[in-house]
Steps between C-alpha positions, in 0.01 A plus 500: 500500500463200265288411195286214624199283427340317781142380566525212755351523848734509807527177695378659826173589338431152369214303633609176687299197558485285812358138509523172668665233282289203404742228578428342838873470582529888507138580590617740777762688285361820350614619164536862397584635149762764447710657218886495497612811669220487747482457882268267701448509878377245751391662832417274795536599866810317650676459168880476563676371179434480130631274227530505125743363244683309758559831681380576856470835674344679792139633475450877500241591766344153488475509124670312238573684174590295185663695223463363144811583286429688181644212293337223686363250249123409512419210739414416853717599804442345828550733809497441872400676816607382846340637814425347845390166364568288192634649172231596250540506124333689209577535131554807275417448145717721293327607181660652195459878470617739221606836636539639146796641302677833496718628218770728623725726298837556660729783401866444415607374846727202586207300623334521159795320342723343778849390412653175601664670798149650601359155501783359702449780744138415516574136569724594783234726650258202470731308733489796736129512504451132550732517795288782645173313442645189647557648848370302797154610571476690833191622698265728328558865542184604334125477515244538213420726330853616418548876486509679162838515333430863404251773609287562332498168313342531146330217327754241375504266208676215308536228764528163306510635155706362218740778411631553136795735495571648161336197331681238716313318774635528855654188669232495777161648591492843669524417865400831662271793461608832334395812674513835304640688802671839417877512476665570826206381717617323816457134530411334828561172678164310495577340835790453749793292360864464400648633178649203314580677160563869448686551177494566122384182299509475128125455410351625825719814527550629854327235715404454855380164647392464857443187699204519728525157656264203448633459154377842369701728299417851348662625195546850365658548152604794268588737787675835427664482840549239757499626864562178695776243521520126508454372849323799620188445727196696393167594656174524310465819317883578488634638170694262281569721209330710225312427173707502184541329172813288524558164347252372235250777536312734257435774752478585870288241690521269787526116444376350818501123554466243772632142550348285764621146586692517172187588305459806294146635551286811420589765771150625507402205713721629775412865466132448561287384782598129560131419542464545120759212437317197371460249793480134552198418707242740639 
């Protein structure tokens, strides 16, 4: 689909370290290392609420999941876990990670050389997306792992890479995974949820975004056809559209992304056994 060069290791395959800080004042607070775009869990029986970045949310089956945004700067983040007794704290040490670079040659499409009106349209769509992602967090309508967005689901690539389109760097890192699914293949809701976006967008092309509660959103871009409507309630495995090559695309494929508690993370963390997610504590 695209001419690319990439050699970096995905975040979900990175080794993480867990240690007790030396300072006596935080001697009981564990520290785990993780890359931007990764996910960390803290599983303790009786866990009810989780906290990070001045945000608080309900635990998922007595487990706290802490998503690290793809563009989170290196440094330490303090996280919390509240159960039956006192609140406990730990730290996530965010380490820099290079996901690599891809050079992509676009054909003569509007997205290769957007006009002023195209950019104004994209800005309006950005406001729309921010409003969708800013919805009040409802109860989780999902469990982990999520279902596959397509069956079969081929190996994906490109999460976190720096894209260079026709010699010009993209404005942001690549926030999802590209799956080389055949054109026309059905795309499936990875969990129950509510459709919050179902329309043509300038860069993503035909797009569907689903709110799964607990701050989790799934995103499907470049669709040939959208088969759902905004506000529609979906069940896991329900068809949302078909694979295409709309928007800024070099060929038929699925862009699949997730956003959890306003953090863009590698979807592979949520598609695999949650026991493989790096954990704080034993």
